[in-house]
C-alpha positions in Angstrom: -157.6 -2.3 195.2 -157.1 -5.8 196.3 -159.4 -8.9 195.8 -159.7 -10.6 199.2 -162.2 -13.3 197.8 -163.4 -14.4 194.6 -166.4 -12.4 194.5 -165.2 -9.8 196.4 -163.4 -6.2 195.3 -162.1 -4.0 197.8 -160.8 -0.2 197.2 -159.4 1.8 199.8 -158.5 5.5 199.4 -157.6 8.2 202.0 -158.7 11.7 201.3 -157.2 14.8 202.5 -160.5 16.0 204.2 -162.4 15.4 207.2 -165.1 12.7 207.1 -168.2 14.6 207.3 -167.1 16.7 204.4 -166.3 13.3 202.5 -169.4 11.8 203.3 -171.4 15.1 202.5 -169.7 15.0 199.2 -170.6 11.4 198.5 -174.2 11.7 199.5 -175.4 15.1 198.4 -176.5 15.2 194.7 -175.3 18.6 193.4 -172.0 17.4 194.8 -171.8 13.8 193.2 -172.6 15.6 190.0 -169.0 17.2 190.5 -167.1 14.1 190.9 -168.8 11.0 189.7 -167.6 11.0 186.1 -164.2 11.8 186.7 -162.7 12.8 183.5 -164.8 10.3 181.5 -167.9 12.7 180.8 -170.4 14.5 182.3 -172.9 13.8 184.7 -176.4 14.6 183.8 -178.7 12.9 186.4 -178.0 12.2 190.4 -181.0 10.9 192.2 -180.4 10.3 196.0 -183.3 8.9 198.5 -181.1 8.8 201.3 -182.8 6.5 203.8 -182.8 2.7 204.3 -184.8 1.1 201.6 -184.2 4.5 199.3 -183.3 4.3 195.7 -180.1 6.1 194.1 -179.5 6.5 190.4 -176.4 8.1 188.7 -176.4 8.8 184.7 -173.6 10.3 182.7 -173.0 11.0 179.1 -169.5 9.4 178.7 -166.9 10.9 176.3 -167.8 9.0 173.2 -171.0 10.3 173.4 -173.0 7.1 175.2 -175.1 7.0 178.1 -173.7 5.1 181.3 -175.9 4.7 184.5 -176.1 2.9 187.9 -178.6 2.4 190.5 -179.5 0.7 193.8 -180.8 0.6 196.9 -179.7 1.5 200.3 -179.8 -1.0 202.9 -178.0 0.4 205.6 -177.1 4.2 206.7 -175.1 5.3 209.6 -174.5 9.1 208.6 -170.9 10.0 208.3 -169.9 6.4 209.1 -171.3 3.6 206.8 -173.3 2.9 203.8 -174.7 -0.2 202.6 -176.3 -0.3 199.0 -176.7 -2.3 196.0 -175.2 -1.3 192.5 -176.4 -2.5 189.3 -174.8 -1.2 185.9 -178.1 -0.6 183.6 -177.2 -2.7 180.7 -179.4 -5.3 179.1 -179.1 -8.6 180.8 -178.3 -6.9 184.2 -181.8 -7.8 185.7 -180.8 -11.5 185.4 -177.9 -10.9 187.6 -177.7 -10.6 191.4 -176.9 -7.0 192.5 -173.4 -6.6 194.1 -173.6 -5.1 197.3 -171.2 -2.5 198.3 -170.5 -1.6 201.9 -168.5 1.7 202.3 -167.1 3.0 205.3 -165.6 6.6 205.9 -162.9 6.3 209.0 -161.6 9.5 210.2 -157.8 10.4 211.5 -157.4 13.6 212.1 -158.2 15.8 209.5 -158.3 12.8 206.9 -160.2 10.4 205.8 -160.1 6.9 204.7 -162.7 5.4 202.7 -163.0 1.5 202.3 -165.7 0.0 199.8 -166.2 -3.5 199.9 -168.0 -4.8 196.9 -169.7 -8.1 197.2 -170.4 -9.6 193.6 -171.8 -12.9 194.4 -170.0 -14.6 191.6 -166.2 -14.7 190.6 -167.4 -14.1 186.9 -169.3 -11.0 187.7 -166.3 -9.7 189.7 -164.0 -10.6 186.8 -166.3 -8.7 184.5 -166.6 -5.6 186.8 -162.6 -5.6 186.6 -162.1 -5.9 183.0 -164.4 -2.8 182.5 -161.5 -0.6 183.2 -163.3 0.2 186.6 -159.9 1.0 188.3 -158.8 3.6 186.3 -162.2 5.3 186.0 -162.7 5.0 189.9 -159.2 6.5 190.5 -160.2 9.7 188.6 -163.7 9.8 190.3 -162.0 9.6 193.7 -159.4 12.1 192.7 -162.3 14.6 191.6 -164.1 13.5 195.0 -161.2 14.6 197.0 -161.2 18.2 195.3 -164.8 18.6 196.2 -164.5 17.4 199.7 -161.7 19.6 200.5 -163.4 22.6 198.9 -166.6 22.4 201.3 -167.0 24.7 204.4 
């Protein structure tokens, strides 16, 4: 994870799976349920309308018995290569904040895939709030689980 600008978070992760498997695990509701919560809880709902203008929403019951939910809208989709979407953490006051925009790219090299996620938060304050939330540790666990799912696919 790096911070290329005051309002950006850049996450890069290499996966031991071909791009089409990583993309499939990223965009298929039943597969997202297997990795999105990492070890932090249980995913209870995944809705994905994978089209430009389509909505997505993920919900989990976190360890500690409280609900965590995110949602957004797809702005750009290039299958197996790139997704651009908004991402909103469902919490009181979130409606007052401009939704971060996340650009996810899937780059294949041999039988491996590098996923790059650039989150543009529009303000340094929101970027710092996201960083202080423990996002990096949770994301690492989710990405480990995503790799397991992607490797397991035929």
